[in-house]
C-alpha positions as CSV (number, residue, x, y, z in Angstrom):
1,M,75.8,-75.3,32.6
2,Q,76.7,-78.9,31.8
3,E,77.8,-79.4,35.4
4,L,74.4,-78.1,36.7
5,N,72.6,-80.4,34.3
6,N,74.6,-83.4,35.5
7,R,74.1,-82.6,39.1
8,F,70.5,-81.5,39.3
9,N,67.3,-82.6,37.6
10,K,65.4,-80.4,35.2
11,Q,62.8,-79.4,37.9
12,A,65.5,-78.4,40.4
13,I,67.2,-76.2,37.8
14,E,63.9,-74.5,36.9
15,L,63.3,-73.9,40.6
16,L,66.8,-72.4,41.1
17,K,66.3,-70.1,38.1
18,L,62.9,-68.9,39.3
19,S,64.3,-68.4,42.7
20,T,66.8,-65.9,41.4
21,I,63.9,-63.5,40.7
22,L,63.9,-62.7,44.4
23,N,67.7,-62.1,44.5
24,P,68.2,-58.4,45.5
25,K,71.4,-58.0,43.5
26,N,71.4,-55.2,41.0
27,S,68.4,-53.5,42.7
28,Y,66.0,-56.4,42.0
29,K,66.4,-56.1,38.2
30,L,65.0,-59.6,37.8
31,F,62.1,-59.0,40.1
32,S,58.8,-60.0,38.4
33,V,55.5,-60.3,40.2
34,E,54.2,-62.6,37.4
35,D,57.3,-64.9,37.5
36,I,57.1,-65.1,41.3
37,C,53.5,-66.1,41.2
38,L,54.4,-68.7,38.6
39,L,57.1,-70.0,41.0
40,V,54.5,-70.3,43.8
41,N,51.9,-72.0,41.6
42,K,54.4,-74.5,40.2
43,F,56.6,-75.3,43.2
44,Y,54.8,-74.2,46.3
45,H,51.1,-74.8,45.5
46,E,50.6,-76.7,48.7
47,D,52.3,-74.2,50.9
48,F,49.9,-71.4,50.0
49,S,46.1,-71.4,49.9
50,N,44.3,-69.9,46.9
51,Q,43.4,-66.9,49.0
52,E,47.0,-66.5,50.0
53,K,48.2,-66.8,46.4
54,N,45.9,-63.9,45.5
55,Y,47.0,-61.8,48.5
56,L,50.7,-62.6,47.7
57,R,50.3,-60.8,44.3
58,F,49.3,-57.6,46.1
59,Q,52.0,-58.0,48.7
60,L,54.6,-58.4,45.9
61,Q,53.3,-55.3,44.1
62,H,53.7,-53.2,47.3
63,Y,57.0,-54.9,48.2
64,E,58.5,-54.0,44.8
65,L,57.9,-50.3,45.4
66,D,58.8,-50.4,49.1
67,I,62.0,-52.4,48.9
68,L,63.8,-49.9,46.7
69,N,62.7,-46.8,48.7
70,H,63.2,-48.1,52.2
71,P,66.6,-46.8,53.4
72,K,67.2,-49.6,55.9
73,L,66.2,-52.4,53.5
74,K,68.8,-51.1,51.0
75,E,71.5,-52.3,53.4
76,F,70.3,-55.9,52.9
77,M,70.6,-56.1,49.1
78,S,73.5,-58.4,48.7
79,S,71.8,-61.8,48.8
80,I,68.4,-63.5,49.2
81,V,69.5,-64.5,52.7
82,D,70.3,-60.9,53.5
83,S,66.9,-59.8,52.2
84,C,65.2,-62.3,54.5
85,Q,67.2,-61.0,57.4
86,G,66.3,-57.4,56.4
87,L,62.6,-58.2,56.4
88,V,62.9,-59.4,59.9
89,E,65.2,-56.6,61.3
90,T,63.0,-53.9,59.8
91,E,59.9,-55.7,60.9
92,K,58.7,-55.8,57.3
93,S,58.1,-59.5,57.7
94,T,54.9,-58.6,59.5
95,I,53.8,-56.5,56.6
96,Y,54.9,-59.0,54.0
97,P,54.4,-62.3,55.7
98,L,53.7,-64.3,52.6
99,I,56.9,-63.0,50.9
100,D,58.8,-63.8,54.1
101,R,57.4,-67.3,54.0
102,L,58.2,-67.7,50.3
103,I,61.8,-66.6,50.8
104,R,62.3,-69.0,53.7
105,L,60.8,-71.9,51.6
106,I,63.1,-71.1,48.7
107,L,66.1,-71.0,51.0
108,T,65.2,-74.2,52.6
109,L,64.3,-76.1,49.5
110,S,67.4,-74.9,47.6
111,I,69.6,-76.3,50.3
112,S,67.6,-79.5,50.3
113,I,68.0,-79.9,46.6
114,A,71.7,-79.2,46.8
115,T,72.4,-81.7,49.5
116,A,70.1,-84.4,48.1
117,K,72.4,-85.2,45.1
């Protein structure tokens, strides 16, 4: 933890922690619609309109049920990168476009933060 504190600022660490909510490991045990909405409001407020933020909440509620019951999506539960790939391959990215966008933003920003220091 000390290594992380030395390498990343407080905001970057908070972003990384909140990003783990979308990690599919352990059958999405950390998944929380409220925490994901907090993540969007705090770190991605300019990437989503107010209307999209409201719609994202509904997408997340459906996604939470769908992801665990979809046989093909279960194959993509090893990492957040895999879950993004799974959304595309199963064409669920068209059903959950805001979730797909959020995952891509998280992946892009996490890499940006890691390479910035």
